[in-house]
TIRO-2110 file (N, C-alpha, C; in Angstrom, 1 decimal):
// TIRO-2110
68.9, 280.2, 2.8, N, 1, A
70.3, 280.7, 2.6, CA, 1, A
70.9, 279.8, 1.5, C, 1, A
71.7, 280.4, 0.6, N, 2, A
72.3, 279.7, -0.4, CA, 2, A
73.8, 279.7, -0.3, C, 2, A
74.5, 279.0, -1.1, N, 3, A
76.0, 278.8, -1.0, CA, 3, A
76.7, 280.1, -1.1, C, 3, A
76.2, 281.0, -1.9, N, 4, A
76.8, 282.3, -2.1, CA, 4, A
76.8, 283.1, -0.7, C, 4, A
75.7, 283.1, -0.1, N, 5, A
75.6, 283.8, 1.2, CA, 5, A
76.5, 283.1, 2.3, C, 5, A
76.5, 281.8, 2.3, N, 6, A
77.4, 281.1, 3.3, CA, 6, A
78.8, 281.5, 3.0, C, 6, A
79.2, 281.5, 1.7, N, 7, A
80.6, 281.8, 1.3, CA, 7, A
80.9, 283.2, 1.8, C, 7, A
80.0, 284.2, 1.7, N, 8, A
80.3, 285.5, 2.2, CA, 8, A
80.5, 285.5, 3.7, C, 8, A
79.7, 284.7, 4.4, N, 9, A
79.9, 284.6, 5.9, CA, 9, A
81.3, 284.1, 6.2, C, 9, A
81.7, 283.1, 5.5, N, 10, A
83.1, 282.5, 5.7, CA, 10, A
84.1, 283.6, 5.4, C, 10, A
83.9, 284.4, 4.3, N, 11, A
84.8, 285.5, 3.9, CA, 11, A
85.0, 286.4, 5.1, C, 11, A
83.9, 286.8, 5.8, N, 12, A
84.0, 287.7, 6.9, CA, 12, A
84.9, 287.2, 8.0, C, 12, A
84.8, 285.9, 8.3, N, 13, A
85.6, 285.3, 9.3, CA, 13, A
87.1, 285.2, 8.9, C, 13, A
87.3, 284.9, 7.6, N, 14, A
88.7, 284.8, 7.1, CA, 14, A
89.4, 286.1, 7.2, C, 14, A
88.7, 287.2, 7.0, N, 15, A
89.3, 288.5, 7.1, CA, 15, A
89.4, 289.1, 8.5, C, 15, A
88.9, 288.4, 9.5, N, 16, A
89.0, 288.8, 10.9, CA, 16, A
90.3, 288.4, 11.5, C, 16, A
91.2, 289.3, 11.7, N, 17, A
92.5, 289.0, 12.2, CA, 17, A
92.6, 288.6, 13.7, C, 17, A
91.5, 288.7, 14.4, N, 18, A
91.5, 288.3, 15.8, CA, 18, A
91.3, 286.8, 15.9, C, 18, A
91.1, 286.1, 14.7, N, 19, A
90.9, 284.7, 14.7, CA, 19, A
92.3, 284.1, 14.3, C, 19, A
92.7, 283.0, 15.1, N, 20, A
94.0, 282.4, 14.8, CA, 20, A
94.2, 282.0, 13.4, C, 20, A
95.4, 282.0, 12.9, N, 21, A
95.7, 281.7, 11.5, CA, 21, A
95.3, 280.3, 11.1, C, 21, A
95.4, 279.3, 11.9, N, 22, A
95.1, 277.9, 11.5, CA, 22, A
93.6, 277.8, 11.3, C, 22, A
92.8, 278.5, 12.0, N, 23, A
91.3, 278.5, 11.9, CA, 23, A
91.0, 279.3, 10.6, C, 23, A
91.6, 280.4, 10.3, N, 24, A
91.3, 281.1, 9.1, CA, 24, A
91.7, 280.3, 7.9, C, 24, A
92.8, 279.5, 8.0, N, 25, A
93.3, 278.7, 6.9, CA, 25, A
92.2, 277.6, 6.6, C, 25, A
91.7, 277.0, 7.6, N, 26, A
90.7, 275.9, 7.4, CA, 26, A
89.4, 276.6, 6.8, C, 26, A
89.0, 277.7, 7.2, N, 27, A
87.9, 278.4, 6.7, CA, 27, A
88.1, 278.8, 5.2, C, 27, A
89.3, 279.2, 4.9, N, 28, A
89.7, 279.6, 3.6, CA, 28, A
89.6, 278.4, 2.6, C, 28, A
90.1, 277.3, 3.1, N, 29, A
90.0, 276.0, 2.3, CA, 29, A
88.5, 275.6, 2.1, C, 29, A
87.7, 275.8, 3.1, N, 30, A
86.3, 275.5, 3.0, CA, 30, A
85.6, 276.4, 2.0, C, 30, A
86.0, 277.7, 1.9, N, 31, A
85.5, 278.6, 1.0, CA, 31, A
85.9, 278.2, -0.5, C, 31, A
87.1, 277.8, -0.6, N, 32, A
87.5, 277.3, -2.0, CA, 32, A
86.6, 276.2, -2.4, C, 32, A
86.4, 275.3, -1.5, N, 33, A
85.5, 274.1, -1.8, CA, 33, A
84.1, 274.6, -2.2, C, 33, A
83.6, 275.5, -1.4, N, 34, A
82.2, 276.0, -1.7, CA, 34, A
82.1, 276.7, -3.1, C, 34, A
83.2, 277.4, -3.4, N, 35, A
83.2, 278.1, -4.7, CA, 35, A
83.7, 277.3, -5.9, C, 35, A
84.0, 276.0, -5.6, N, 36, A
84.4, 275.1, -6.7, CA, 36, A
83.3, 274.7, -7.7, C, 36, A
83.6, 274.0, -8.7, N, 37, A
82.6, 273.6, -9.7, CA, 37, A
82.1, 272.2, -9.4, C, 37, A
82.4, 271.7, -8.2, N, 38, A
82.0, 270.3, -7.9, CA, 38, A
80.5, 270.3, -7.8, C, 38, A
79.9, 269.1, -7.7, N, 39, A
78.5, 268.9, -7.5, CA, 39, A
78.2, 269.5, -6.1, C, 39, A
77.0, 270.1, -6.0, N, 40, A
76.5, 270.8, -4.8, CA, 40, A
76.7, 270.0, -3.5, C, 40, A
76.3, 268.8, -3.5, N, 41, A
76.4, 268.0, -2.3, CA, 41, A
77.8, 267.7, -1.9, C, 41, A
78.7, 267.6, -2.9, N, 42, A
80.1, 267.3, -2.7, CA, 42, A
80.8, 268.6, -2.1, C, 42, A
80.4, 269.7, -2.6, N, 43, A
81.0, 271.0, -2.1, CA, 43, A
80.6, 271.2, -0.7, C, 43, A
79.3, 271.0, -0.4, N, 44, A
78.8, 271.2, 1.0, CA, 44, A
79.4, 270.3, 2.0, C, 44, A
79.5, 269.0, 1.6, N, 45, A
80.1, 268.0, 2.5, CA, 45, A
81.5, 268.3, 2.8, C, 45, A
82.3, 268.7, 1.8, N, 46, A
83.7, 269.0, 1.9, CA, 46, A
83.9, 270.2, 2.9, C, 46, A
83.0, 271.2, 2.7, N, 47, A
83.1, 272.4, 3.5, CA, 47, A
82.8, 272.1, 5.0, C, 47, A
81.7, 271.2, 5.2, N, 48, A
81.4, 270.8, 6.5, CA, 48, A
82.5, 270.1, 7.2, C, 48, A
83.1, 269.2, 6.5, N, 49, A
84.2, 268.4, 7.0, CA, 49, A
85.4, 269.3, 7.4, C, 49, A
85.7, 270.3, 6.6, N, 50, A
86.8, 271.2, 6.9, CA, 50, A
86.5, 272.1, 8.1, C, 50, A
85.3, 272.6, 8.2, N, 51, A
84.9, 273.5, 9.3, CA, 51, A
84.8, 272.7, 10.6, C, 51, A
84.3, 271.5, 10.5, N, 52, A
84.1, 270.6, 11.6, CA, 52, A
85.4, 270.4, 12.3, C, 52, A
86.5, 270.3, 11.6, N, 53, A
87.8, 270.0, 12.1, CA, 53, A
88.3, 271.1, 13.1, C, 53, A
87.7, 272.3, 13.0, N, 54, A
88.2, 273.4, 13.8, CA, 54, A
87.3, 273.8, 14.9, C, 54, A
86.1, 273.2, 14.9, N, 55, A
85.0, 273.7, 15.8, CA, 55, A
85.4, 273.6, 17.3, C, 55, A
86.3, 272.7, 17.6, N, 56, A
86.7, 272.5, 19.0, CA, 56, A
88.0, 273.1, 19.4, C, 56, A
88.5, 273.9, 18.5, N, 57, A
89.8, 274.6, 18.7, CA, 57, A
89.7, 275.5, 20.0, C, 57, A
90.6, 275.3, 21.0, N, 58, A
90.5, 276.0, 22.2, CA, 58, A
90.9, 277.5, 22.1, C, 58, A
91.6, 277.8, 21.0, N, 59, A
92.0, 279.2, 20.8, CA, 59, A
91.0, 280.0, 20.0, C, 59, A
89.9, 279.4, 19.7, N, 60, A
88.9, 280.2, 18.9, CA, 60, A
88.2, 281.2, 19.8, C, 60, A
88.1, 282.5, 19.3, N, 61, A
87.3, 283.5, 20.1, CA, 61, A
85.9, 283.1, 20.1, C, 61, A
85.2, 283.5, 21.1, N, 62, A
83.7, 283.2, 21.3, CA, 62, A
82.9, 283.7, 20.1, C, 62, A
83.2, 284.9, 19.7, N, 63, A
82.4, 285.4, 18.6, CA, 63, A
82.5, 284.6, 17.3, C, 63, A
83.7, 284.1, 17.1, N, 64, A
84.0, 283.3, 15.9, CA, 64, A
83.3, 281.9, 16.0, C, 64, A
83.3, 281.4, 17.2, N, 65, A
82.7, 280.1, 17.4, CA, 65, A
81.1, 280.2, 17.1, C, 65, A
80.5, 281.2, 17.5, N, 66, A
79.1, 281.4, 17.3, CA, 66, A
78.8, 281.5, 15.8, C, 66, A
79.7, 282.3, 15.0, N, 67, A
79.5, 282.4, 13.6, CA, 67, A
79.8, 281.1, 12.9, C, 67, A
80.7, 280.4, 13.3, N, 68, A
81.1, 279.1, 12.7, CA, 68, A
79.9, 278.1, 12.9, C, 68, A
79.3, 278.1, 14.0, N, 69, A
78.1, 277.2, 14.2, CA, 69, A
77.0, 277.6, 13.4, C, 69, A
76.8, 279.0, 13.1, N, 70, A
75.7, 279.4, 12.2, CA, 70, A
76.0, 279.0, 10.8, C, 70, A
77.3, 279.0, 10.4, N, 71, A
77.7, 278.5, 9.1, CA, 71, A
77.4, 277.0, 8.9, C, 71, A
77.8, 276.3, 10.0, N, 72, A
77.6, 274.8, 10.0, CA, 72, A
76.1, 274.5, 9.8, C, 72, A
75.3, 275.2, 10.6, N, 73, A
73.9, 275.0, 10.6, CA, 73, A
73.3, 275.2, 9.2, C, 73, A
73.7, 276.3, 8.6, N, 74, A
73.3, 276.7, 7.2, CA, 74, A
73.7, 275.6, 6.2, C, 74, A
75.0, 275.2, 6.3, N, 75, A
75.5, 274.2, 5.4, CA, 75, A
74.7, 272.9, 5.5, C, 75, A
74.4, 272.5, 6.8, N, 76, A
73.7, 271.2, 7.0, CA, 76, A
72.3, 271.3, 6.5, C, 76, A
71.7, 272.5, 6.7, N, 77, A
70.3, 272.7, 6.2, CA, 77, A
70.3, 272.6, 4.6, C, 77, A
71.3, 273.2, 4.0, N, 78, A
71.4, 273.1, 2.5, CA, 78, A
71.7, 271.6, 2.1, C, 78, A
72.5, 270.9, 2.8, N, 79, A
72.9, 269.6, 2.5, CA, 79, A
71.6, 268.7, 2.5, C, 79, A
70.7, 268.9, 3.5, N, 80, A
69.5, 268.1, 3.6, CA, 80, A
68.6, 268.3, 2.5, C, 80, A
68.6, 269.5, 1.8, N, 81, A
67.7, 269.9, 0.7, CA, 81, A
68.2, 269.3, -0.6, C, 81, A
69.5, 268.9, -0.6, N, 82, A
70.0, 268.4, -1.9, CA, 82, A
69.8, 266.9, -2.1, C, 82, A
END
């Protein structure tokens, strides 16, 4: 999986209105970082940090939590390859 595919997964969550606004905002910020012109490892680390901050939010719907963990796994796998 590459950054573009992960970015699309994040997009799907950001457009899901059943997810609380604070979670969508953090995901949106992570997407901006992924789409930036920074070095690949910097982009991935910044996105992981932003998404990690919301993983334990008690208001997160179960379906979103599953997708967020899939995104985190993909990002961490990418980070290990860089």
